[in-house]
N, CA, C, O and the ligand as a Tripos MOL2 file, in Angstrom:
@<TRIPOS>MOLECULE
protein
  321   319    81     0     0
PROTEIN
NO_CHARGES

@<TRIPOS>ATOM
      1 N         117.9830  103.7380  122.2060 N.3       1 MET1
      2 CA        117.2470  102.4610  122.2090 C.3       1 MET1
      3 C         116.1000  102.5160  121.2100 C.2       1 MET1
      4 O         115.2730  103.4270  121.2490 O.2       1 MET1
      5 N         116.0600  101.5560  120.3350 N.am      2 LYS2
      6 CA        114.9990  101.5500  119.3380 C.3       2 LYS2
      7 C         113.8110  100.6960  119.7700 C.2       2 LYS2
      8 O         112.8780  100.4880  118.9940 O.2       2 LYS2
      9 N         113.8440  100.2130  120.9830 N.am      3 ASN3
     10 CA        112.7680   99.3280  121.4330 C.3       3 ASN3
     11 C         111.4960  100.0650  121.8290 C.2       3 ASN3
     12 O         110.4200   99.4700  121.8910 O.2       3 ASN3
     13 N         111.6210  101.3460  122.0930 N.am      4 SER4
     14 CA        110.4630  102.0700  122.5940 C.3       4 SER4
     15 C         109.6390  102.6750  121.4760 C.2       4 SER4
     16 O         109.3980  103.8820  121.4440 O.2       4 SER4
     17 N         109.2140  101.8260  120.5670 N.am      5 GLN5
     18 CA        108.3250  102.2530  119.4840 C.3       5 GLN5
     19 C         106.9490  102.6020  120.0460 C.2       5 GLN5
     20 O         106.4110  101.8640  120.8710 O.2       5 GLN5
     21 N         106.3770  103.7210  119.6040 N.am      6 PRO6
     22 CA        104.9910  103.9830  120.0150 C.3       6 PRO6
     23 C         104.0460  102.9140  119.4320 C.2       6 PRO6
     24 O         104.2500  102.4210  118.3230 O.2       6 PRO6
     25 N         103.0360  102.5810  120.1930 N.am      7 ILE7
     26 CA        102.0500  101.5910  119.7550 C.3       7 ILE7
     27 C         100.8130  102.3170  119.2310 C.2       7 ILE7
     28 O         100.3020  103.2390  119.8670 O.2       7 ILE7
     29 N         100.3470  101.8920  118.0760 N.am      8 ARG8
     30 CA         99.1490  102.4870  117.4930 C.3       8 ARG8
     31 C          98.1530  101.3920  117.1240 C.2       8 ARG8
     32 O          98.5140  100.2210  117.0060 O.2       8 ARG8
     33 N          96.8980  101.7900  116.9440 N.am      9 MET9
     34 CA         95.8470  100.8130  116.6750 C.3       9 MET9
     35 C          95.3930  100.8820  115.2210 C.2       9 MET9
     36 O          95.1690  101.9610  114.6720 O.2       9 MET9
     37 N          95.2640   99.7210  114.6200 N.am     10 CYS10
     38 CA         94.6900   99.6230  113.2740 C.3      10 CYS10
     39 C          93.1910   99.9150  113.3640 C.2      10 CYS10
     40 O          92.4890   99.3240  114.1850 O.2      10 CYS10
     41 N          92.7030  100.8280  112.5180 N.am     11 ILE11
     42 CA         91.2870  101.1980  112.6110 C.3      11 ILE11
     43 C          90.3650  100.1180  112.0600 C.2      11 ILE11
     44 O          89.1520  100.1790  112.2570 O.2      11 ILE11
     45 N          90.9270   99.1320  111.3720 N.am     12 SER12
     46 CA         90.0780   98.0930  110.7960 C.3      12 SER12
     47 C          89.9090   96.9070  111.7430 C.2      12 SER12
     48 O          88.7810   96.5080  112.0310 O.2      12 SER12
     49 N          91.0140   96.3390  112.2310 N.am     13 CYS13
     50 CA         90.9110   95.1610  113.0980 C.3      13 CYS13
     51 C          91.1580   95.4990  114.5630 C.2      13 CYS13
     52 O          90.9810   94.6500  115.4380 O.2      13 CYS13
     53 N          91.5660   96.7300  114.8310 N.am     14 ARG14
     54 CA         91.8120   97.2180  116.1910 C.3      14 ARG14
     55 C          92.9590   96.5180  116.8980 C.2      14 ARG14
     56 O          93.0550   96.5630  118.1240 O.2      14 ARG14
     57 N          93.8190   95.8790  116.1440 N.am     15 SER15
     58 CA         94.9930   95.2980  116.7870 C.3      15 SER15
     59 C          96.0080   96.4170  117.0300 C.2      15 SER15
     60 O          96.0880   97.3860  116.2740 O.2      15 SER15
     61 N          96.7710   96.2550  118.0930 N.am     16 ARG16
     62 CA         97.7710   97.2670  118.4370 C.3      16 ARG16
     63 C          99.1410   96.7880  118.0040 C.2      16 ARG16
     64 O          99.5480   95.6620  118.2870 O.2      16 ARG16
     65 N          99.8400   97.6690  117.3120 N.am     17 GLN17
     66 CA        101.1500   97.2960  116.7730 C.3      17 GLN17
     67 C         102.0860   98.4890  116.8430 C.2      17 GLN17
     68 O         101.6490   99.6310  116.9880 O.2      17 GLN17
     69 N         103.4000   98.2070  116.7380 N.am     18 PRO18
     70 CA        104.3550   99.3280  116.7040 C.3      18 PRO18
     71 C         104.0480  100.2390  115.5200 C.2      18 PRO18
     72 O         103.7290   99.7740  114.4260 O.2      18 PRO18
     73 N         104.1480  101.5220  115.7570 N.am     19 GLN19
     74 CA        103.7950  102.5100  114.7400 C.3      19 GLN19
     75 C         104.4840  102.2560  113.3950 C.2      19 GLN19
     76 O         103.8780  102.4300  112.3380 O.2      19 GLN19
     77 N         105.7480  101.8470  113.4450 N.am     20 ASN20
     78 CA        106.4860  101.7160  112.1820 C.3      20 ASN20
     79 C         106.0980  100.4840  111.3670 C.2      20 ASN20
     80 O         106.5390  100.3370  110.2270 O.2      20 ASN20
     81 N         105.2770   99.5960  111.9340 N.am     21 SER21
     82 CA        104.8220   98.4560  111.1390 C.3      21 SER21
     83 C         103.4180   98.7000  110.5770 C.2      21 SER21
     84 O         102.8560   97.8410  109.8970 O.2      21 SER21
     85 N         102.8650   99.8670  110.8640 N.am     22 LEU22
     86 CA        101.5310  100.2040  110.3690 C.3      22 LEU22
     87 C         101.6320  101.1720  109.1940 C.2      22 LEU22
     88 O         102.6360  101.8620  109.0170 O.2      22 LEU22
     89 N         100.5700  101.2050  108.4000 N.am     23 ILE23
     90 CA        100.5040  102.1500  107.2910 C.3      23 ILE23
     91 C          99.6970  103.3560  107.7560 C.2      23 ILE23
     92 O          98.5790  103.2140  108.2510 O.2      23 ILE23
     93 N         100.2730  104.5400  107.5920 N.am     24 ARG24
     94 CA         99.6530  105.7510  108.1150 C.3      24 ARG24
     95 C          98.9800  106.5260  106.9810 C.2      24 ARG24
     96 O          99.5990  106.8600  105.9710 O.2      24 ARG24
     97 N          97.7130  106.7930  107.1820 N.am     25 LEU25
     98 CA         96.9130  107.4740  106.1610 C.3      25 LEU25
     99 C          96.1790  108.6410  106.7820 C.2      25 LEU25
    100 O          96.1630  108.8170  108.0000 O.2      25 LEU25
    101 N          95.5710  109.4360  105.9140 N.am     26 LYS26
    102 CA         94.6830  110.4800  106.4190 C.3      26 LYS26
    103 C          93.6050  110.7570  105.3860 C.2      26 LYS26
    104 O          93.6910  110.3090  104.2430 O.2      26 LYS26
    105 N          92.6060  111.4890  105.7970 N.am     27 LEU27
    106 CA         91.5730  111.9210  104.8740 C.3      27 LEU27
    107 C          91.9240  113.3160  104.3800 C.2      27 LEU27
    108 O          92.1590  114.2270  105.1740 O.2      27 LEU27
    109 N          91.9570  113.4740  103.0640 N.am     28 SER28
    110 CA         92.1400  114.7830  102.4660 C.3      28 SER28
    111 C          90.8620  115.1010  101.7110 C.2      28 SER28
    112 O          90.6400  114.5720  100.6220 O.2      28 SER28
    113 N          90.0280  115.9480  102.2660 N.am     29 GLY29
    114 CA         88.6950  116.1200  101.7000 C.3      29 GLY29
    115 C          87.9630  114.8020  101.8220 C.2      29 GLY29
    116 O          87.7270  114.3190  102.9300 O.2      29 GLY29
    117 N          87.6030  114.2190  100.6960 N.am     30 GLU30
    118 CA         86.8960  112.9410  100.7410 C.3      30 GLU30
    119 C          87.7960  111.7680  100.3840 C.2      30 GLU30
    120 O          87.3640  110.6160  100.4150 O.2      30 GLU30
    121 N          89.0400  112.0600  100.0490 N.am     31 ASP31
    122 CA         89.9520  111.0050   99.6070 C.3      31 ASP31
    123 C          90.8910  110.5660  100.7270 C.2      31 ASP31
    124 O          91.4160  111.3920  101.4730 O.2      31 ASP31
    125 N          91.0920  109.2660  100.8300 N.am     32 VAL32
    126 CA         92.1170  108.7390  101.7170 C.3      32 VAL32
    127 C          93.4630  108.8410  100.9930 C.2      32 VAL32
    128 O          93.6090  108.3720   99.8640 O.2      32 VAL32
    129 N          94.4310  109.4540  101.6520 N.am     33 VAL33
    130 CA         95.7520  109.6440  101.0490 C.3      33 VAL33
    131 C          96.8250  109.2970  102.0770 C.2      33 VAL33
    132 O          96.5330  109.0900  103.2550 O.2      33 VAL33
    133 N          98.0770  109.2360  101.6080 N.am     34 VAL34
    134 CA         99.1980  108.9910  102.5060 C.3      34 VAL34
    135 C          99.3370  110.1720  103.4580 C.2      34 VAL34
    136 O          99.1990  111.3250  103.0480 O.2      34 VAL34
    137 N          99.6040  109.8890  104.7030 N.am     35 TYR35
    138 CA         99.7580  110.9550  105.6890 C.3      35 TYR35
    139 C         100.9750  111.7980  105.3700 C.2      35 TYR35
    140 O         102.0500  111.2720  105.0800 O.2      35 TYR35
    141 N         100.8010  113.1220  105.4270 N.am     36 ASN36
    142 CA        101.8920  114.0260  105.0620 C.3      36 ASN36
    143 C         102.2210  114.9910  106.2030 C.2      36 ASN36
    144 O         102.6510  116.1220  105.9790 O.2      36 ASN36
    145 N         102.0090  114.5190  107.4140 N.am     37 SER37
    146 CA        102.3150  115.2630  108.6440 C.3      37 SER37
    147 C         101.3940  116.4600  108.8820 C.2      37 SER37
    148 O         101.6540  117.2750  109.7660 O.2      37 SER37
    149 N         100.3310  116.5680  108.1050 N.am     38 LEU38
    150 CA         99.3320  117.6150  108.3400 C.3      38 LEU38
    151 C          97.9960  116.9550  108.6580 C.2      38 LEU38
    152 O          97.5800  116.0060  107.9930 O.2      38 LEU38
    153 N          97.3450  117.4670  109.6660 N.am     39 GLY39
    154 CA         95.9960  116.9820  109.9630 C.3      39 GLY39
    155 C          96.0030  115.6940  110.7610 C.2      39 GLY39
    156 O          97.0310  115.2720  111.2910 O.2      39 GLY39
    157 N          94.8330  115.0820  110.8350 N.am     40 ARG40
    158 CA         94.6680  113.8890  111.6480 C.3      40 ARG40
    159 C          94.9040  112.6410  110.8190 C.2      40 ARG40
    160 O          94.4170  112.5220  109.6950 O.2      40 ARG40
    161 N          95.6550  111.7180  111.3860 N.am     41 SER41
    162 CA         95.9660  110.5040  110.6420 C.3      41 SER41
    163 C          95.2910  109.2970  111.2970 C.2      41 SER41
    164 O          94.7760  109.3720  112.4120 O.2      41 SER41
    165 N          95.3140  108.2040  110.5760 N.am     42 PHE42
    166 CA         94.8770  106.9330  111.1430 C.3      42 PHE42
    167 C          95.7610  105.8340  110.5790 C.2      42 PHE42
    168 O          96.5120  106.0500  109.6270 O.2      42 PHE42
    169 N          95.6630  104.6610  111.1730 N.am     43 TYR43
    170 CA         96.5800  103.5790  110.8230 C.3      43 TYR43
    171 C          95.8450  102.3420  110.3450 C.2      43 TYR43
    172 O          94.7360  102.0390  110.7840 O.2      43 TYR43
    173 N          96.4980  101.6380  109.4320 N.am     44 LEU44
    174 CA         96.0330  100.3210  109.0080 C.3      44 LEU44
    175 C          97.1900   99.3460  109.1340 C.2      44 LEU44
    176 O          98.3260   99.6820  108.8010 O.2      44 LEU44
    177 N          96.9050   98.1300  109.6190 N.am     45 CYS45
    178 CA         97.9750   97.1430  109.6680 C.3      45 CYS45
    179 C          98.0960   96.4630  108.3090 C.2      45 CYS45
    180 O          97.1780   96.5000  107.4900 O.2      45 CYS45
    181 N          99.2510   95.8410  108.0930 N.am     46 LYS46
    182 CA         99.4920   95.2430  106.7770 C.3      46 LYS46
    183 C          98.6000   94.0370  106.5310 C.2      46 LYS46
    184 O          98.2770   93.7300  105.3830 O.2      46 LYS46
    185 N          98.1990   93.3530  107.5900 N.am     47 ASP47
    186 CA         97.2810   92.2260  107.4200 C.3      47 ASP47
    187 C          95.9610   92.7020  106.8260 C.2      47 ASP47
    188 O          95.4190   92.0680  105.9200 O.2      47 ASP47
    189 N          95.4480   93.8090  107.3320 N.am     48 CYS48
    190 CA         94.1830   94.3420  106.8220 C.3      48 CYS48
    191 C          94.3350   94.8300  105.3840 C.2      48 CYS48
    192 O          93.4520   94.6230  104.5520 O.2      48 CYS48
    193 N          95.4660   95.4820  105.1020 N.am     49 VAL49
    194 CA         95.6890   95.9970  103.7560 C.3      49 VAL49
    195 C          95.7320   94.8600  102.7320 C.2      49 VAL49
    196 O          95.3770   95.0380  101.5670 O.2      49 VAL49
    197 N          96.1780   93.6800  103.1980 N.am     50 LYS50
    198 CA         96.2560   92.5290  102.2910 C.3      50 LYS50
    199 C          94.9610   91.7380  102.2610 C.2      50 LYS50
    200 O          94.8210   90.8090  101.4660 O.2      50 LYS50
    201 N          94.0140   92.0920  103.1140 N.am     51 ASN51
    202 CA         92.7790   91.3320  103.2480 C.3      51 ASN51
    203 C          91.6740   91.9930  102.4150 C.2      51 ASN51
    204 O          91.1920   93.0790  102.7370 O.2      51 ASN51
    205 N          91.2930   91.3080  101.3440 N.am     52 GLU52
    206 CA         90.3620   91.9060  100.3880 C.3      52 GLU52
    207 C          89.0510   92.3460  101.0470 C.2      52 GLU52
    208 O          88.5240   93.4160  100.7420 O.2      52 GLU52
    209 N          88.5300   91.5080  101.9560 N.am     53 LYS53
    210 CA         87.2670   91.8440  102.6180 C.3      53 LYS53
    211 C          87.3940   93.1010  103.4630 C.2      53 LYS53
    212 O          86.5140   93.9610  103.4620 O.2      53 LYS53
    213 N          88.5030   93.1890  104.1830 N.am     54 LYS54
    214 CA         88.7260   94.3590  105.0330 C.3      54 LYS54
    215 C          88.8760   95.6160  104.1810 C.2      54 LYS54
    216 O          88.3520   96.6780  104.5180 O.2      54 LYS54
    217 N          89.6070   95.4740  103.0620 N.am     55 VAL55
    218 CA         89.7950   96.6170  102.1750 C.3      55 VAL55
    219 C          88.4490   97.0780  101.6280 C.2      55 VAL55
    220 O          88.1780   98.2770  101.5570 O.2      55 VAL55
    221 N          87.6070   96.1220  101.2410 N.am     56 LYS56
    222 CA         86.2840   96.5020  100.7150 C.3      56 LYS56
    223 C          85.4400   97.1740  101.7930 C.2      56 LYS56
    224 O          84.6730   98.0920  101.5000 O.2      56 LYS56
    225 N          85.5750   96.7290  103.0200 N.am     57 GLY57
    226 CA         84.8920   97.3710  104.1310 C.3      57 GLY57
    227 C          85.3330   98.8200  104.2950 C.2      57 GLY57
    228 O          84.5250   99.7070  104.5710 O.2      57 GLY57
    229 N          86.6400   99.0390  104.1190 N.am     58 LEU58
    230 CA         87.1720  100.4070  104.2480 C.3      58 LEU58
    231 C          86.7110  101.2930  103.0930 C.2      58 LEU58
    232 O          86.4270  102.4770  103.2770 O.2      58 LEU58
    233 N          86.6430  100.7070  101.9140 N.am     59 VAL59
    234 CA         86.1450  101.4550  100.7540 C.3      59 VAL59
    235 C          84.7420  101.9930  101.0480 C.2      59 VAL59
    236 O          84.4270  103.1460  100.7530 O.2      59 VAL59
    237 N          83.9150  101.1360  101.6320 N.am     60 LYS60
    238 CA         82.5490  101.5590  101.9720 C.3      60 LYS60
    239 C          82.5440  102.5700  103.1070 C.2      60 LYS60
    240 O          81.8600  103.5920  103.0530 O.2      60 LYS60
    241 N          83.3250  102.2600  104.1360 N.am     61 ARG61
    242 CA         83.3650  103.1250  105.3180 C.3      61 ARG61
    243 C          83.7770  104.5560  104.9690 C.2      61 ARG61
    244 O          83.2130  105.5190  105.4880 O.2      61 ARG61
    245 N          84.7640  104.6810  104.0890 N.am     62 PHE62
    246 CA         85.2510  106.0080  103.7290 C.3      62 PHE62
    247 C          84.7140  106.4820  102.3900 C.2      62 PHE62
    248 O          85.1170  107.5290  101.8810 O.2      62 PHE62
    249 N          83.7910  105.6920  101.8180 N.am     63 LYS63
    250 CA         83.1770  106.0400  100.5240 C.3      63 LYS63
    251 C          84.2440  106.3600   99.4780 C.2      63 LYS63
    252 O          84.1860  107.3900   98.8070 O.2      63 LYS63
    253 N          85.2180  105.4550   99.3530 N.am     64 GLN64
    254 CA         86.3110  105.6720   98.4200 C.3      64 GLN64
    255 C          86.0280  105.0340   97.0710 C.2      64 GLN64
    256 O          85.2290  104.1050   96.9520 O.2      64 GLN64
    257 N          86.7050  105.5590   96.0620 N.am     65 ASP65
    258 CA         86.7230  104.8950   94.7730 C.3      65 ASP65
    259 C          87.5790  103.6360   94.9220 C.2      65 ASP65
    260 O          88.7700  103.7140   95.2220 O.2      65 ASP65
    261 N          86.9560  102.4790   94.7090 N.am     66 GLU66
    262 CA         87.6160  101.2250   95.0510 C.3      66 GLU66
    263 C          88.9390  101.0290   94.3120 C.2      66 GLU66
    264 O          89.9400  100.6230   94.9040 O.2      66 GLU66
    265 N          88.9300  101.3210   93.0190 N.am     67 GLU67
    266 CA         90.1290  101.0970   92.2090 C.3      67 GLU67
    267 C          91.2950  101.9650   92.6940 C.2      67 GLU67
    268 O          92.4210  101.4920   92.8480 O.2      67 GLU67
    269 N          90.9970  103.2370   92.9270 N.am     68 ARG68
    270 CA         92.0390  104.1640   93.3720 C.3      68 ARG68
    271 C          92.5720  103.7720   94.7580 C.2      68 ARG68
    272 O          93.7770  103.8040   95.0080 O.2      68 ARG68
    273 N          91.6510  103.4040   95.6420 N.am     69 PHE69
    274 CA         92.0180  103.0640   97.0110 C.3      69 PHE69
    275 C          92.9190  101.8230   97.0450 C.2      69 PHE69
    276 O          93.9370  101.8030   97.7360 O.2      69 PHE69
    277 N          92.5330  100.7990   96.2950 N.am     70 ILE70
    278 CA         93.3220   99.5630   96.2670 C.3      70 ILE70
    279 C          94.6970   99.8210   95.6610 C.2      70 ILE70
    280 O          95.6950   99.2570   96.1090 O.2      70 ILE70
    281 N          94.7450  100.6770   94.6390 N.am     71 LYS71
    282 CA         96.0270  101.0130   94.0170 C.3      71 LYS71
    283 C          96.9450  101.7100   95.0270 C.2      71 LYS71
    284 O          98.1330  101.4020   95.1200 O.2      71 LYS71
    285 N          96.3770  102.6430   95.7720 N.am     72 LEU72
    286 CA         97.1300  103.3530   96.8050 C.3      72 LEU72
    287 C          97.7150  102.3780   97.8340 C.2      72 LEU72
    288 O          98.8920  102.4560   98.1870 O.2      72 LEU72
    289 N          96.8680  101.4610   98.3040 N.am     73 LEU73
    290 CA         97.3280  100.5080   99.3210 C.3      73 LEU73
    291 C          98.4240   99.5990   98.7860 C.2      73 LEU73
    292 O          99.3780   99.2820   99.4960 O.2      73 LEU73
    293 N          98.2840   99.1830   97.5340 N.am     74 LYS74
    294 CA         99.3060   98.3100   96.9330 C.3      74 LYS74
    295 C         100.6360   99.0360   96.8540 C.2      74 LYS74
    296 O         101.6860   98.4630   97.1440 O.2      74 LYS74
    297 N         100.5840  100.3040   96.4570 N.am     75 GLU75
    298 CA        101.8190  101.0790   96.3670 C.3      75 GLU75
    299 C         102.4780  101.1940   97.7310 C.2      75 GLU75
    300 O         103.6980  101.0880   97.8590 O.2      75 GLU75
    301 N         101.6540  101.4130   98.7470 N.am     76 LEU76
    302 CA        102.2030  101.5590  100.1030 C.3      76 LEU76
    303 C         102.8080  100.2500  100.5910 C.2      76 LEU76
    304 O         103.8510  100.2530  101.2450 O.2      76 LEU76
    305 N         102.1700   99.1450  100.2820 N.am     77 LEU77
    306 CA        102.7080   97.8420  100.6770 C.3      77 LEU77
    307 C         104.0470   97.5930  100.0050 C.2      77 LEU77
    308 O         104.9780   97.0840  100.6270 O.2      77 LEU77
    309 N         104.1380   97.9500   98.7480 N.am     78 ASN78
    310 CA        105.3850   97.7230   98.0020 C.3      78 ASN78
    311 C         106.5150   98.6150   98.5100 C.2      78 ASN78
    312 O         107.6860   98.2380   98.4760 O.2      78 ASN78
    313 N         106.1420   99.8050   98.9820 N.am     79 ASN79
    314 CA        107.1650  100.7170   99.5030 C.3      79 ASN79
    315 C         107.6610  100.2860  100.8860 C.2      79 ASN79
    316 O         108.8080  100.5270  101.2640 O.2      79 ASN79
    317 N         106.7580   99.6410  101.6230 N.am     80 GLY80
    318 CA        107.1130   99.3250  102.9910 C.3      80 GLY80
    319 C         107.7600   97.9680  103.0850 C.2      80 GLY80
    320 O         108.1280   97.5340  104.1770 O.2      80 GLY80
    321 ZN         94.3080   95.6320  110.9680 Zn       81 ZN81
@<TRIPOS>BOND
     1     1     2 1
     2     2     3 1
     3     3     4 2
     4     3     5 am
     5     5     6 1
     6     6     7 1
     7     7     8 2
     8     7     9 am
     9     9    10 1
    10    10    11 1
    11    11    12 2
    12    11    13 am
    13    13    14 1
    14    14    15 1
    15    15    16 2
    16    15    17 am
    17    17    18 1
    18    18    19 1
    19    19    20 2
    20    19    21 am
    21    21    22 1
    22    22    23 1
    23    23    24 2
    24    23    25 am
    25    25    26 1
    26    26    27 1
    27    27    28 2
    28    27    29 am
    29    29    30 1
    30    30    31 1
    31    31    32 2
    32    31    33 am
    33    33    34 1
    34    34    35 1
    35    35    36 2
    36    35    37 am
    37    37    38 1
    38    38    39 1
    39    39    40 2
    40    39    41 am
    41    41    42 1
    42    42    43 1
    43    43    44 2
    44    43    45 am
    45    45    46 1
    46    46    47 1
    47    47    48 2
    48    47    49 am
    49    49    50 1
    50    50    51 1
    51    51    52 2
    52    51    53 am
    53    53    54 1
    54    54    55 1
    55    55    56 2
    56    55    57 am
    57    57    58 1
    58    58    59 1
    59    59    60 2
    60    59    61 am
    61    61    62 1
    62    62    63 1
    63    63    64 2
    64    63    65 am
    65    65    66 1
    66    66    67 1
    67    67    68 2
    68    67    69 am
    69    69    70 1
    70    70    71 1
    71    71    72 2
    72    71    73 am
    73    73    74 1
    74    74    75 1
    75    75    76 2
    76    75    77 am
    77    77    78 1
    78    78    79 1
    79    79    80 2
    80    79    81 am
    81    81    82 1
    82    82    83 1
    83    83    84 2
    84    83    85 am
    85    85    86 1
    86    86    87 1
    87    87    88 2
    88    87    89 am
    89    89    90 1
    90    90    91 1
    91    91    92 2
    92    91    93 am
    93    93    94 1
    94    94    95 1
    95    95    96 2
    96    95    97 am
    97    97    98 1
    98    98    99 1
    99    99   100 2
   100    99   101 am
   101   101   102 1
   102   102   103 1
   103   103   104 2
   104   103   105 am
   105   105   106 1
   106   106   107 1
   107   107   108 2
   108   107   109 am
   109   109   110 1
   110   110   111 1
   111   111   112 2
   112   111   113 am
   113   113   114 1
   114   114   115 1
   115   115   116 2
   116   115   117 am
   117   117   118 1
   118   118   119 1
   119   119   120 2
   120   119   121 am
   121   121   122 1
   122   122   123 1
   123   123   124 2
   124   123   125 am
   125   125   126 1
   126   126   127 1
   127   127   128 2
   128   127   129 am
   129   129   130 1
   130   130   131 1
   131   131   132 2
   132   131   133 am
   133   133   134 1
   134   134   135 1
   135   135   136 2
   136   135   137 am
   137   137   138 1
   138   138   139 1
   139   139   140 2
   140   139   141 am
   141   141   142 1
   142   142   143 1
   143   143   144 2
   144   143   145 am
   145   145   146 1
   146   146   147 1
   147   147   148 2
   148   147   149 am
   149   149   150 1
   150   150   151 1
   151   151   152 2
   152   151   153 am
   153   153   154 1
   154   154   155 1
   155   155   156 2
   156   155   157 am
   157   157   158 1
   158   158   159 1
   159   159   160 2
   160   159   161 am
   161   161   162 1
   162   162   163 1
   163   163   164 2
   164   163   165 am
   165   165   166 1
   166   166   167 1
   167   167   168 2
   168   167   169 am
   169   169   170 1
   170   170   171 1
   171   171   172 2
   172   171   173 am
   173   173   174 1
   174   174   175 1
   175   175   176 2
   176   175   177 am
   177   177   178 1
   178   178   179 1
   179   179   180 2
   180   179   181 am
   181   181   182 1
   182   182   183 1
   183   183   184 2
   184   183   185 am
   185   185   186 1
   186   186   187 1
   187   187   188 2
   188   187   189 am
   189   189   190 1
   190   190   191 1
   191   191   192 2
   192   191   193 am
   193   193   194 1
   194   194   195 1
   195   195   196 2
   196   195   197 am
   197   197   198 1
   198   198   199 1
   199   199   200 2
   200   199   201 am
   201   201   202 1
   202   202   203 1
   203   203   204 2
   204   203   205 am
   205   205   206 1
   206   206   207 1
   207   207   208 2
   208   207   209 am
   209   209   210 1
   210   210   211 1
   211   211   212 2
   212   211   213 am
   213   213   214 1
   214   214   215 1
   215   215   216 2
   216   215   217 am
   217   217   218 1
   218   218   219 1
   219   219   220 2
   220   219   221 am
   221   221   222 1
   222   222   223 1
   223   223   224 2
   224   223   225 am
   225   225   226 1
   226   226   227 1
   227   227   228 2
   228   227   229 am
   229   229   230 1
   230   230   231 1
   231   231   232 2
   232   231   233 am
   233   233   234 1
   234   234   235 1
   235   235   236 2
   236   235   237 am
   237   237   238 1
   238   238   239 1
   239   239   240 2
   240   239   241 am
   241   241   242 1
   242   242   243 1
   243   243   244 2
   244   243   245 am
   245   245   246 1
   246   246   247 1
   247   247   248 2
   248   247   249 am
   249   249   250 1
   250   250   251 1
   251   251   252 2
   252   251   253 am
   253   253   254 1
   254   254   255 1
   255   255   256 2
   256   255   257 am
   257   257   258 1
   258   258   259 1
   259   259   260 2
   260   259   261 am
   261   261   262 1
   262   262   263 1
   263   263   264 2
   264   263   265 am
   265   265   266 1
   266   266   267 1
   267   267   268 2
   268   267   269 am
   269   269   270 1
   270   270   271 1
   271   271   272 2
   272   271   273 am
   273   273   274 1
   274   274   275 1
   275   275   276 2
   276   275   277 am
   277   277   278 1
   278   278   279 1
   279   279   280 2
   280   279   281 am
   281   281   282 1
   282   282   283 1
   283   283   284 2
   284   283   285 am
   285   285   286 1
   286   286   287 1
   287   287   288 2
   288   287   289 am
   289   289   290 1
   290   290   291 1
   291   291   292 2
   292   291   293 am
   293   293   294 1
   294   294   295 1
   295   295   296 2
   296   295   297 am
   297   297   298 1
   298   298   299 1
   299   299   300 2
   300   299   301 am
   301   301   302 1
   302   302   303 1
   303   303   304 2
   304   303   305 am
   305   305   306 1
   306   306   307 1
   307   307   308 2
   308   307   309 am
   309   309   310 1
   310   310   311 1
   311   311   312 2
   312   311   313 am
   313   313   314 1
   314   314   315 1
   315   315   316 2
   316   315   317 am
   317   317   318 1
   318   318   319 1
   319   319   320 2
@<TRIPOS>SUBSTRUCTURE
     1 MET1         2 RESIDUE 1 A MET
     2 LYS2         6 RESIDUE 1 A LYS
     3 ASN3        10 RESIDUE 1 A ASN
     4 SER4        14 RESIDUE 1 A SER
     5 GLN5        18 RESIDUE 1 A GLN
     6 PRO6        22 RESIDUE 1 A PRO
     7 ILE7        26 RESIDUE 1 A ILE
     8 ARG8        30 RESIDUE 1 A ARG
     9 MET9        34 RESIDUE 1 A MET
    10 CYS10       38 RESIDUE 1 A CYS
    11 ILE11       42 RESIDUE 1 A ILE
    12 SER12       46 RESIDUE 1 A SER
    13 CYS13       50 RESIDUE 1 A CYS
    14 ARG14       54 RESIDUE 1 A ARG
    15 SER15       58 RESIDUE 1 A SER
    16 ARG16       62 RESIDUE 1 A ARG
    17 GLN17       66 RESIDUE 1 A GLN
    18 PRO18       70 RESIDUE 1 A PRO
    19 GLN19       74 RESIDUE 1 A GLN
    20 ASN20       78 RESIDUE 1 A ASN
    21 SER21       82 RESIDUE 1 A SER
    22 LEU22       86 RESIDUE 1 A LEU
    23 ILE23       90 RESIDUE 1 A ILE
    24 ARG24       94 RESIDUE 1 A ARG
    25 LEU25       98 RESIDUE 1 A LEU
    26 LYS26      102 RESIDUE 1 A LYS
    27 LEU27      106 RESIDUE 1 A LEU
    28 SER28      110 RESIDUE 1 A SER
    29 GLY29      114 RESIDUE 1 A GLY
    30 GLU30      118 RESIDUE 1 A GLU
    31 ASP31      122 RESIDUE 1 A ASP
    32 VAL32      126 RESIDUE 1 A VAL
    33 VAL33      130 RESIDUE 1 A VAL
    34 VAL34      134 RESIDUE 1 A VAL
    35 TYR35      138 RESIDUE 1 A TYR
    36 ASN36      142 RESIDUE 1 A ASN
    37 SER37      146 RESIDUE 1 A SER
    38 LEU38      150 RESIDUE 1 A LEU
    39 GLY39      154 RESIDUE 1 A GLY
    40 ARG40      158 RESIDUE 1 A ARG
    41 SER41      162 RESIDUE 1 A SER
    42 PHE42      166 RESIDUE 1 A PHE
    43 TYR43      170 RESIDUE 1 A TYR
    44 LEU44      174 RESIDUE 1 A LEU
    45 CYS45      178 RESIDUE 1 A CYS
    46 LYS46      182 RESIDUE 1 A LYS
    47 ASP47      186 RESIDUE 1 A ASP
    48 CYS48      190 RESIDUE 1 A CYS
    49 VAL49      194 RESIDUE 1 A VAL
    50 LYS50      198 RESIDUE 1 A LYS
    51 ASN51      202 RESIDUE 1 A ASN
    52 GLU52      206 RESIDUE 1 A GLU
    53 LYS53      210 RESIDUE 1 A LYS
    54 LYS54      214 RESIDUE 1 A LYS
    55 VAL55      218 RESIDUE 1 A VAL
    56 LYS56      222 RESIDUE 1 A LYS
    57 GLY57      226 RESIDUE 1 A GLY
    58 LEU58      230 RESIDUE 1 A LEU
    59 VAL59      234 RESIDUE 1 A VAL
    60 LYS60      238 RESIDUE 1 A LYS
    61 ARG61      242 RESIDUE 1 A ARG
    62 PHE62      246 RESIDUE 1 A PHE
    63 LYS63      250 RESIDUE 1 A LYS
    64 GLN64      254 RESIDUE 1 A GLN
    65 ASP65      258 RESIDUE 1 A ASP
    66 GLU66      262 RESIDUE 1 A GLU
    67 GLU67      266 RESIDUE 1 A GLU
    68 ARG68      270 RESIDUE 1 A ARG
    69 PHE69      274 RESIDUE 1 A PHE
    70 ILE70      278 RESIDUE 1 A ILE
    71 LYS71      282 RESIDUE 1 A LYS
    72 LEU72      286 RESIDUE 1 A LEU
    73 LEU73      290 RESIDUE 1 A LEU
    74 LYS74      294 RESIDUE 1 A LYS
    75 GLU75      298 RESIDUE 1 A GLU
    76 LEU76      302 RESIDUE 1 A LEU
    77 LEU77      306 RESIDUE 1 A LEU
    78 ASN78      310 RESIDUE 1 A ASN
    79 ASN79      314 RESIDUE 1 A ASN
    80 GLY80      318 RESIDUE 1 A GLY
    81 ZN81       321 GROUP 0 **** ****
């Protein structure tokens, strides 16, 4: 049965969604990167990833390089 998807929370808007509809990331040193099954991960929903204000909030929250961070998110959206 594929209905029993684990539910995870988006760290930006705190909405709960099935894990496979969220984008999974992690912190590697100071950089946010795609989760690679090592370490602690966190999730972002696609609505937040598409929301410029939310993305800018995350850039500040994680002290990311804005250009690199937005590029990463765009790539993930296109892959998903
Ligand atoms: Zn969200």
